[in-house]
C-alpha positions, 0 to 999 in steps of 0.5 A: 475772742470768738463770741461762740467760744466766749458763750461756751465758756460762760455756760461751762463756768455756770455749769461748774458753779452749779454742780459745785454749789449743789454738791456743797448744799447736799453735803451739808444736808447729809451732815445734819445732827440727829439728836431728837432734842436739839431743835435749833441744831436741826434747823441750822444743820441744813445750812452749808458747812462749806459756804440787820438791816431792818430798814423797813421803818423810818419811824415816821415824821412828826409832820409831813407833806401832801401827796402833791408835795411829796418828792417823786423820782424814777431812779430805777427807770432812768438808770436801767434798760427799758423794754425795747418795744416801749423804750419811752413813756410816750411809746407805752402811753400811746399804745392801747392798754390791751396791747400791754399784755403778756409776752417775752421781754429781753434785754430789759429790766422793766416795761413802762405800763400804766395801771388799768382804771378802777371803777368805783373804788372804795378805800378800805384801810390805811396804815397810819404807820406807813403813812407816816414813814413815807412822809405824808401829812396826817389825814392825807388819806382822806383827800381825793388825790390820795384815793385816786392814786391808790386805786390806780386812777392817777399817775404823775406823768403829763402826756402833753409835756412828757414830764413826770414819772411814768409807772413801770413793771419789773422783769425777772425770772425765778426758780419755783419749787426748785425748778426753773420757771423762765420769765416771770416779772411783775404780773400784777404789780405796777410801780408808780414812782419813788418817793423820799421822806422829807425828814428821814430822806429814806427813799421808797418805791411805791407800787400797786398790786392788783393794778392790771395786766403787764407783759409779765402776767403770763396767763393771768389777769393782772388782778388781786382778790380781796381775800389775799389783799387783806392778808398782805395788807395786815401781815406787811405792817404786822411784820414791821411792827415786830421789827422783822425786815419786810416790804410794807403796805400803805393802803387797801382799796376795794375794786367792786366792779372787778369780779376776779375768777380764781377757784370762784368769782371773787371781788378784786382789790389793790394793795398799795405797797412800798419798799426801798427796793423790789429787786429780787434774786429772780432778777439776776436769775433771768439774766443768768439764764439768758447769758446776759453778762453785760446786764448782770454787771449793770444790775449789780452795779446799780444795786450797790450804788443805788439800793445799798447807797454805795460800794463803801457801805458793803462789808469786808470778809470776816477773818473768823465767821464764828467770832461773835464780836465781829459776826454781826458787825463786820468792817465796812468802808472798803474802797470800791476798787480794793481787792482783799484776801489771799491769792486764789481767794481775792475778794472784789467789790462784787463779792462784797455785794454778794456778801451783803445780800447773803448777810441781810437774808440770814438776818431776816430768816433768823427773825422768821425762825425766832417769831415762827413766821412761815412764808409758804412760797420761798421761790427765788423770785420771792427772795429780796436783794435787801433781805426783806420779807416779800410777796405774801401768798400762803403765809402763816404764823405757827400756832402749835409749834410744829417744825414741819408745818407749811401753810401752803396746801400745794407744798406736798413735799414740805419744801417751804415748811418752817424748819426748811426756811434757813435751808431754802434761803441759802439754796436761793442765795446759791442761785444768786452766787451762780449769777454773780459767779463770773464777777466774783471769780474774776477777782482782781481782774474784774475791771480789766478791759479784756474781761469786760469786753471779751469775756473769760479767756480759755486760760483764765477760766480754771482760775476764775471757777476755783476762786468763785468756788472758794469765795462763795464757800466762805460766804456760805460759812458766814451765812450760817454764822450770821443766822446763828448769831442773830437767832441766838440774840433774838431768842435770848431776848425773848427769854429775858436773858441778858448775858451769854451762856453756852448752855442756853442753846441746849438747856433753854432754846432747844429744850423749849422748842422740843417740849412745845412740839411734843405736847403741841403747845402754842408757840406765841402764847408760850413766850407771852405767858412766860413774860408774866411769870415771876421768879417768886412763883417758881420757888418749889417744884410744886409751884413750877408744875402749877405754872406749867399749866399756864402754857396748855391749851384751854382743853388741856394737853393735846399730846402726851399726858398732862403729868409728863408735860408738867414735869418736863416744863417744870424742870425747864422752868427751874433752869430758866429761873436760875438763868434769869436770876443770874441776869436780873437778881432775885429781888422784885425790882429786878423781876419787874424790869425783866418782865417789862423787857420781855413784853417788849419783844414777845407780842400779845397779838400776831395775825393768825390765819384764823383771825385773818380768815374771820376778817375776810369773811366779815369784810367780803360777806358781812360788808363790815369795814371797821374790823380792818381798822381794828385789826390794823391797830392791833397789828401795829402795836403787837406788844400792848396789853390792851388796845382802843378798838372799842371791842375788848371781847374781840381783842381777847378772843383774837389773842386767846386760845386758837380754836382747835379746828382752826389750828395750823390752817393752810391755804393756796397760792391762788390770789 
C-alpha cells in the first residue's frame, strides 16, 4: 500500500473518530437533568450516554530489606525504545549534564538521564507506610545510602562495567485545558529503577521529582519548590490512607542550595515518589499526534503485558452495563487472541485494554467525588493509565460543599472544578480512544499481516471506523455504570447503610449534598459528625433539630437562616434514622456497630489547604521539622480519634472548624 495513502487514511480515521466522540460527549452534556436537588444526577449526567483497582498499597511487610538488597530492574527501558540521541546509558552518562536539556524527542518513549547533584541535602520526612510497602527495613531511612538516593546523589549503574539500572525520564504529550500542548514529558521527574517488594512481589517504579533538567523540561529549570513538594508528599500518602487509588510519596528532601525562581525565589526540594506505572494518557496522545501507529501498538502491548500483568487479566464486555451484579466484577481470563461480540462490534484484546483503563479511572473518580477531592489540573498528561491520582499541583479537599469549586486560580472557566471531574476524565478517555481507535476498530483483523505492516486499506476503512465508534460508545456506557455503582457503594458506606434502596439516591445522597451546598456546610465534618450521632438522639423532631446544629460552623449558619437549616436537616435525619434502623436495628448494640463502621470510612482528618499552608510557612520560614512528622502521622491514620503527635491542641485545631478566611483556598500551577 502506498505510504502516502496510508498516512492520509490514518489521519482521516482519526479525524472521524474525533468528530464522532466529541459529538457524543456534547450530546450527553446537553441531556443533563436540571432538577435543583439531584446533585448526584447532575454529576453523572455529564458522562456520555453513548459510550478497583486500589493497588496503591501492598499493606507492607513485617520485615524488609536494605536499599542495597532491594531487587532493582529496568523493565520499562529494556522493552521500549529509547531516545535515538542517547540510545544507551553510557551515551547519556558520557555527555555533559548540561547537554541533556530541552529538545524534541521522536520515535522514543524515554531518555536516559541522571539526576543533577544536590548540595547539602536535608531529609525532612519519610512515610513509614511507603517505606514498608516498598519493602525496606525499618530504619533504612537513617542510612547514608538512603539519604543519598532520595537526594539524587546516588544511582545504581556502574560506569566501569556498564551494569545496573540507569535513570530515565519519560516522553509524552497531552491536552492541557482542552488544547493540544504537543511534547511535554518528565520535565523534572527522573525514574531511578523499578523495585519489587520481596514479600508482596509488587513492583514499583521509584522516581525523583525536582531532580533537574531533562529533554522534556521545555522552558523550565527541572526543579521543584519546597512549597509544592510538601503538598505532594502529604497528599499522596493521605489519599492512599483513604483507600483512594494514587501514586505514592516515600520521602521529602530539602535542597537548601537550590534557589528556585517562581513568583518569588523559593527553596528547592525533591519528592521521592513511586507507582506501579507512571504511564499516562498523554503518552498515547503524543504518538497519535505524530502518527506513529507502530509505537502505539508496541506501547499498548507493553501496558497489557507488563503493567496489567497479561492480556488475560483484562475484562470482558458487560452484556448489560447497568446490571449491578456484574458492573464492578466483570468476567476476565479471556485468551489474548479471542475476539468477542457480534459482527460489526467485535472486541479484540486492545478493546479489553481500553476497557480496563476506562474502568479504573471510573473507580478513581468515584472516590474523588465521594471524598470531595479536587485534582485541579486534569489534563491528559495527568491522567494515569492505571487510574491513579497523579501529579499533584493546585489540588484541594473541599471545605464547604461547593460543586463549582476549583482550587486552581488559573481555571477561570471552572473546567476542572469538583463537579466536572467525571466529565473531564471521560473527555480524557475519549482522547485515549482516539489513539487506540485504529487497533480497536480493526476487530478480528488486528493481527493480520496486511493491517500490521501496511496499515488500513481504503476498502477496510469504513468498517474500521464504524466498529471503533460502536465499541467506544459501549465502553462509554460502562464508564458511566461503573462510576455510578462505585460512587453509590462508597456513599452508602459513608452513611452507614448496608442494604440497597433506590430511594437512597434522591432522599439521602442527593438531598444531603443539596442542603450542604445551600447552607454552606463543611463536607468532611458532616460525615464524621454524623458517624457519632446515635439513633436514640433522633426520636423526636425537636431532638433532630437540635442534632442538626452539630453540622453548623462555629459562627452558625452562613447561608440561609438557621431555622430553615434545622428544619431541612431534621427532615433528612428522619429519613436516615429509618434507613439505619432497617439495616442495624434499633438497639444500642446495633447502633454501636454502625458507628464503628462509619468511623472506618469517614475520616476525622484530611489535609486541608489551610493546614498545608500553615505547615509550609512553619517549615520554610520557621525552620520547623517536627511538624512534617506530625501531619504525616495524622494523614496516614485519618480515621483515628486521637494521635501521638504530642500536641493534642494542634490535632484538634487541624480537625476543627476551618477558619472562615481560609475556606475554599486557591493556589497556582506554579510549583
